[in-house]
C-alpha positions in Angstrom: -11.0 -7.2 -7.8 -12.3 -9.2 -4.9 -13.1 -8.2 -1.4 -10.6 -9.5 1.1 -11.6 -10.4 4.6 -9.4 -10.8 7.7 -10.4 -11.4 11.3 -10.8 -7.7 11.9 -10.8 -6.0 8.5 -12.4 -5.7 5.2 -10.3 -4.7 2.2 -12.7 -3.2 -0.4 -11.5 -2.3 -3.9 -10.9 1.4 -3.9 -13.5 3.2 -6.0 -14.5 6.8 -6.6 -17.3 6.4 -4.0 -14.6 6.1 -1.3 -13.2 9.6 -2.1 -15.2 11.5 0.5 -14.4 9.2 3.4 -10.8 8.7 2.3 -10.3 12.5 2.1 -11.0 12.7 5.8 -8.6 9.9 6.5 -5.8 11.3 4.4 -6.0 14.9 5.6 -3.9 14.3 8.7 -0.5 15.9 8.1 1.3 13.3 10.3 0.8 10.8 7.5 3.1 12.8 5.2 6.1 13.1 7.5 7.9 10.3 5.6 6.3 10.7 2.2 7.3 12.8 -0.7 3.9 14.2 -1.3 1.2 15.9 0.8 -2.4 15.5 1.6 -4.9 15.4 -1.3 -6.1 18.8 -2.3 -9.8 17.9 -2.6 -12.4 15.2 -2.6 -12.7 15.6 -6.4 -8.9 15.1 -6.8 -9.3 11.8 -5.0 -12.4 10.8 -6.9 -10.5 11.4 -10.2 -7.4 9.5 -9.0 -9.6 6.5 -7.9 -11.3 6.5 -11.3 -7.9 6.2 -13.0 -6.8 3.5 -10.6 -10.0 1.6 -11.0 -8.9 0.5 -14.5 -6.6 -2.0 -12.8 -3.8 -1.6 -15.4 -1.1 0.9 -16.3 -1.8 2.8 -19.5 0.6 0.5 -21.4 -0.9 -2.6 -19.9 2.5 -3.8 -18.5 1.4 -3.5 -14.8 -1.6 -4.6 -12.8 -2.8 -2.1 -10.2 -4.5 -3.2 -7.0 -5.8 -0.7 -4.5 -8.0 -1.5 -1.5 -9.6 0.7 1.1 -9.1 -0.9 4.6 -12.2 -0.9 6.8 -12.5 -2.4 10.3 -15.7 -4.5 10.2 -18.7 -2.2 10.7 -16.7 1.0 10.4 -15.5 3.5 7.8 -12.0 3.4 6.1 -8.9 3.8 8.1 -6.4 3.7 5.3 -5.4 1.8 2.2 -3.1 -0.9 0.8 -1.9 -1.0 -2.8 0.2 -3.1 -5.1 1.7 -2.7 -8.5 2.2 -6.2 -10.0 4.9 -6.5 -12.6 5.1 -9.2 -15.3 8.1 -10.9 -13.7 6.3 -12.3 -10.6 7.1 -9.4 -8.4 5.1 -6.5 -7.0 5.7 -3.1 -5.3 3.5 -2.8 -2.2 2.6 0.2 -0.1 0.2 1.2 2.7 -1.1 4.4 4.3 -3.1 4.5 7.5 -4.5 7.2 9.7 -2.5 8.0 12.8 -5.2 7.0 15.3 -4.8 3.4 13.9 -1.0 3.2 14.1 0.3 0.6 16.5 -2.9 -1.5 16.5 -1.8 -4.1 14.0 -4.2 -3.1 11.2 -1.5 -2.1 8.7 0.2 -5.5 9.2 -3.0 -7.5 9.0 -4.1 -5.7 5.8 -0.8 -5.8 4.1 -0.3 -9.5 4.9 -3.8 -10.2 3.5 -2.9 -8.3 0.3 0.4 -10.1 -0.1 -1.3 -13.5 0.4 -3.9 -12.6 -2.2 -1.2 -11.5 -4.7 0.6 -14.8 -4.2 -2.4 -17.0 -4.5 -4.2 -15.2 -7.3 -1.4 -13.6 -9.3 1.6 -15.7 -8.7 3.6 -12.9 -6.9 6.7 -14.4 -5.3 8.7 -11.3 -4.6 7.4 -8.1 -3.0 9.3 -4.8 -2.7 8.6 -1.9 -0.5 10.3 1.4 0.1 10.6 3.2 3.4 12.5 6.3 4.5 15.5 5.4 6.6 14.2 7.3 9.6 10.7 5.8 9.4 11.2 3.3 12.2 7.5 2.4 12.4 7.2 1.4 8.7 10.5 -0.4 8.8 9.4 -2.4 11.9 6.2 -3.3 10.1 8.0 -4.5 7.0 10.4 -6.6 9.2 7.4 -8.2 11.1 6.0 -9.1 7.7 9.2 -10.9 6.8 10.8 -8.2 4.5 14.6 -7.8 4.7 16.7 -4.8 3.7 17.9 -5.2 0.1 21.6 -5.6 -0.6 23.4 -2.9 -2.5 23.4 -4.9 -5.7 19.6 -5.0 -6.1 18.8 -3.1 -9.3 15.8 -1.4 -7.8 18.0 0.2 -5.1 19.7 2.4 -7.7 16.4 4.3 -8.3 16.0 5.3 -4.6 16.8 8.7 -3.1 19.7 8.8 -0.6 17.2 8.6 2.3 15.1 5.7 1.0 15.6 2.1 1.8 14.4 -0.9 -0.3 12.9 -3.9 1.5 12.3 -7.3 -0.2 10.1 -10.2 0.7 10.8 -13.4 -1.2 8.4 -16.3 -0.9 
């Protein structure tokens, strides 16, 4: 997995060595207000998770997994972006950033760079993301990136909880 550079950020492939710094980033309870899981229980938990993700593939080989730590140039990590690439030219994308960096454009810059990379290197033409209906910040970010709310007939929408919304970016 390559490094991805933007004007302000470096996206580094997420590896076990990031666990300690990412644990500090991911400890903030504000991050989890709109997520269905909580903070990581330990550095070792993250290290083990990052070891599994480092394989780059699902156990059955049907999906490609991409996970990048996001670092401002010359600084430590402030969050991560991730993608699960499916065999049909589509990908699920997600992002998590520490609250002190919300509203600064970093999530949009990093997610855009990831989406561009997926299109150029892996032929991804359709990206999907899920946001809680009341997560206005995340929905606004997705809309700035060109995502639109999915229509009721989208097959992926049937797998969402009643409070989740599906957003799609078609290129």
